[in-house]
C-alpha positions, 0 to 999 in steps of 0.5 A: 500500500503506498504511503501517503504524504506525512502531513496528512497521515495523522488524519487517517484513522485506519493506519495502525500506529503511524508514529511508530512507523515513522520512527522505524523509518528514521531509525533505518536511515539515521545512520547514513553518512554525511547526514543523508537522512531525508529533510523531513525525517531529520527535522523531527529527530532530537537536536543532540542526535543531529549534532552527534551525526554531524561530527561524522564525515562522509569519508572516515579518513577525513577525521572528526569534523571540528566545527561540528564537534565544537557545536556539540561541545557547546550544546553539552555544556549548555544543556548538561542534562543531555550529556548522558543521552549524548553518551548513550547515542555515541555508544550505540553508534560505536557498537554498530560500527565495531560490529560492521568493522567500520573502524574509522568511525570507531576512532572518530567516536572515541575522539569525540568522547575524549573531547567531551570528557575533557570539556565537561565537569558537571554533576551529570558526568557520572551517567556519561562516564558509564556510557564511556566505560561501556564503549572502552570495555567494548573495544578492549573485548575486541580481537583487534590489537588496534582497538585494544590500544585505542580503548586503553588510550581513552581510558588513560585520558579518562583516568587523568581527569579529576571528577567533581563528584564521586561515584558510588557504584562504579566498578573497575574489576573488568579493567584490572583483569583485562589490562593484566591479561594484556600485560601477558600478551603472546601475540605473534608479531613482536612489535605488536606484542610489545605495544599491547603489553605497554598498553596493558601497563598504562591501563593498570597505571590508569586504574591505580590513579583513578582508584587509589585515592578515592575511598568510595571506589573499590579498594585496589589494594585488596589481594584479589586486585594486587595478585593480578596487578603486581605479577603483571608488572613483574612479568614485564620487568623481568621480560627484557632483563639483560637484553641489550637493544641496538641503538635506533631512533625507537630506543629514544622512546620509553621501553616496556621495562622502563614504563613498567618500573615507573608504573611499579614505583608509582603504585608503591609510592601511593601505598599507605601503612595498611597496604604495604603487606598486600603490595609486597606479598605478590612480589614474594609469591612471584619470586617463589613461583618462578624460582627467582631467588637463586639468581639474586639479581632480579630479586634484589632489583625488585626490592631496591625498587620497593625500598626506594619507592615506599615511604621511608617510615614504612621500610621496616614493614618490608623487612619484617615481611622478608624475615617472615618469608625467610622463616617460612622457607627454613627447610628450603634449599640453601641457595633459596635462603641465601637469595632471600638473605641477600635481598634482606641485606641490600634492603637494610642498606637502603633503609633509613637509619633507625627505622627498622621499627619497634622489633629490632631484636626480633630481626636479629633473633630471626637471623641468628635462628637461621644461622643456627639452623644452617649449622644444624643442617650442615652437621646432620646432613638433613633438614629434618631432625632425623635423616630420612631417605626422602630428605633433600641432599644438603650441600655443605658449600651452599650452607657455608655461603648462606652462613656468610650471607647471614653474617653480612646481613647482620652487619648491614642491619647493625650499621643502620642502628644508632649507638644505643640500639647497637649496644643492645644488639651486642648484648643480645648476641652475646647472650645467645653464644654458649659461654663456657661454664654458663651456657655450655651447649646450644646446638641440637642433640644431633650436633653435640660439641661440634655444633656448639663450637660452630655456633660459637664461631658463627655468633662471634663472627656476627658480633664482629660484624655488629661492632665493625665501625662501632664508635661510642664516646662512653666506653663504660656503656660500650663494654658493660660488665654483662658484655665484657665478662662472657666475652673475656671468658672466650679468650681462654678457650682452647680453640684458636679461631674463637680466641682470635675473633674475641680479640678482633671484637675487643679491638673494634670496640676500643678503637674509636679513632681508626688507629687499628690499621696503623699498628699492622704489621708489627714492627720496630719503628724508630719514630712513631710520629710517622704513624699519625696516631690520633690521641685524645685526652683520657676522659673520666669515663675511660678512667673509671672503666680502666679502674674497674676492668683493667686488671681483668684485661691485663690478665686475659691478655697475659693468659692468651699469650700462654696458649700453645695454639696461638699463631701469627695473627693472635700475636698481631691482634694482641699487639694491636689491642695493647697499642689501642689501650695505650692510645685510647684509654691510658693515663699515668697509672695505666701506662705503668701497668702496661709496662709491667705487663710487657715485662711480665710477658718477657719473663713468661717467654723466659720461664715457660720452656714448655711453650713452642719455640715460635711462641716464645720468640713471638712473645719476646718480639711482642714485648719488644715492639710494645715497649718501643711504642710505649716508650715513645708515647711516654717521651722519657728520654732515658726510657727510650734510650734503654729500649733502643739499646736493647733492640739494637743488641737483639738485631746483632745477637738474636734477631729472631726475638724481634717482630721483623723476623718472627711475626712474618709469613716466613719466620726465621727462628731457631729449632731450639731457643737457647737461654736468653740473658744479658743485654738483649733483655729489658731490665725492670729495675732500670726502667723503674728508676728511669721513669721514677725520675719523671714522676711515675710510681716507682714502687709499682714499677718495681713490682712484677706483674703476676696474674691470679688464676681463677676458677673462670680460667679452668671453666673456660677450658671445658667444652662439654656440659659433662666436663663443666658439671663434673668440675663444679661437683669437684670444686664443691667437694674440694671446698666443703668442710664435710669432705672427710665425712662424705663417701668417695662414691656418693650416689645422686638419686632422684630423691636426693635432687628432690630433697635438695630442691625442697631444702632450697625452697625452705631456705628461701622462705626463711630468708624472706621471713627474716627480711620481713621481720627486720623491715617491720622492726625498723618501721614499728620499733621506737628509736631507742630500741633501734639505736640500742640494737645497732650499738650492740652490733657495733660493739660485737664487731669491735670486739671481733676486730680487737681479737683479730688485731691481738692475734696479728701482734706478736713479740719480736723474735729473740736472737737467742731463739727464746721468747719472753716468759710470763714474768718478763714480757717484752713489748708487743710490736705490730707487724707493720713496724717489724723489719724483715729481710728483703728476700722475705718481702713480696 
């Protein structure tokens, strides 16, 4: 049936729904290029559709019609309520163009959308954005790489726009998944594959920018998102690792690796305190899944990026996650654990000073635990308590490399700490070392004595790393009694390596002006000014330290020289230690004691014939070199002259008693050491007389130094817990007054131990009750009663003292050998007034 003219059709009641028929015709023709709709239909279409249609040219290669685009933009700004309809209509056209493969019009539509987004910032923008994101999603779902890249570029432009109003319902889950998938593209053409991957990286960067600071958006830091974003970035960061690109104009542009690193840094830089864990955990999992710990290069690079990108106050959170990951891989191969430790070490160097966080000791506890486990694995050969057939094969050299890496990491951590925290770490580590007589065994039941020895060595090496570069103005706080006592006990161990480590630790702590290297090698120097030693005046704290601990230091140095297993390094370290004490901590009294100690070492070399010839010659050389040093520091001419004469005599007669012939790699010593006497020895009487004229204590100088051997020295020789317990029982039985009443083979049973524990509890209760009564008496009793009680105690003390004085006062010996009788008693003479021969006086 022919269609009548449009002006008259409304008057024909027999036509079914004519308005719908008109709309169907318009819809059929509205998508003609160049606005080819018939004039009568175009006049009836909405204005926004006509404006949208006008921006499309007849030939898509001509591009967007700019004049018409300006009209559409002006209309959108003037009527913002139409913006959502414009977006919906553009979306509808774009969908049809994509389906019909008319990609030129697709590009024009996306360009128009981008311009509208940049121009419009009204409250109605949210509905328009929904249409925009629908179109971007349509492009990303297409198979054509160009459409995917086009959609990504539009999304990136949108991500850089700051919206005036927030959106409560917008979701970016699809974009995170799609962009992550593009980052892993495996397109055949390498150039197109690179473009797709770079588009995916930029898309992820846009998602992060759009959502990270908007609390109303879905949390991009959730594990479900981070588990996609971070591995995608790491995959591209790793993809071209080590690949060299030939120079070309294209290399001037940003490469995928550079873009990935910049995006990764931006992501981490926006991470808050609560988000660090979710951002770092995918990195750890990626390195685990792809076995990247062993190569170390990529893992170190990743965590350098992380440490430099996050906020400095959050650095300790990364370190804690790495330590936790190290614990979780305790039974993994040594190469994997060494890789994690290497990363921790590098991260610690980057970390700001003192920002390890509140759990400083926990960090060192974890590292020491790994060190102990590595020693157990090395000695047992298994990661389990008992070796199983299915257990992994442990390579000793890999465990050794791990141990060195852990020790290095401990030093790296210590260098980031302030002085007071480093002192706490030193105390913490020394408390972990099995100390002779105190903590005799620390290794597992399967490692035994050798395990304890290896742990001692490893922990002492760790302690040496902590003390390296340690400079404290107060030596009392640097070497407290709780640290010095267990440390000095190791100088008496039979193990030469342990003794050398302890000497190096003492040297590191005492050396506060970098003088230690100036004392090596040991040699006779005619003018010590060439050493350029840095000498400061001894402070009050230094004087208090030496007054409290000097005799113990001297005694351990003296006894260390008596060890038969000492080698060249031991004597060089002993000389350095003595030199540092003289330079850093010496006052007049200390100088006198050090001279006495050097002369005592000379006497030791003369009298201890059981020592090997090399040790005796080395002790002579050590004594000569040290007296040469200290004589020039005292600047007493006669003292320097005497030392110089003795050294010249040795050069002529016994050169093997000087360091130049002994303390070298190829020593020149005789097979047997003949008796040394005469002018090649330093004379204590002469030195005392020379220094006495310069105000030094002559009486103290004339007295020979003799160290007292204590129970600590005997305990230090023991290695096992059985030896220590047997020695303690032996000492108790030797000192007990009931020794004769005890049977020689006393049986210690369970009942005996139970009774001993019960008795000790009763004694403690009685002592507690007695103290309570004393406190109560002084709180409640009248003053006269308290005064009378104290006076009675004073009288009792005085009477006891009188008895002691009476016993010590004897009549002088009679030449005839008789003593005064009761009828003619001679006057009593106190001991301090009696005259004794010189040989009887000590």
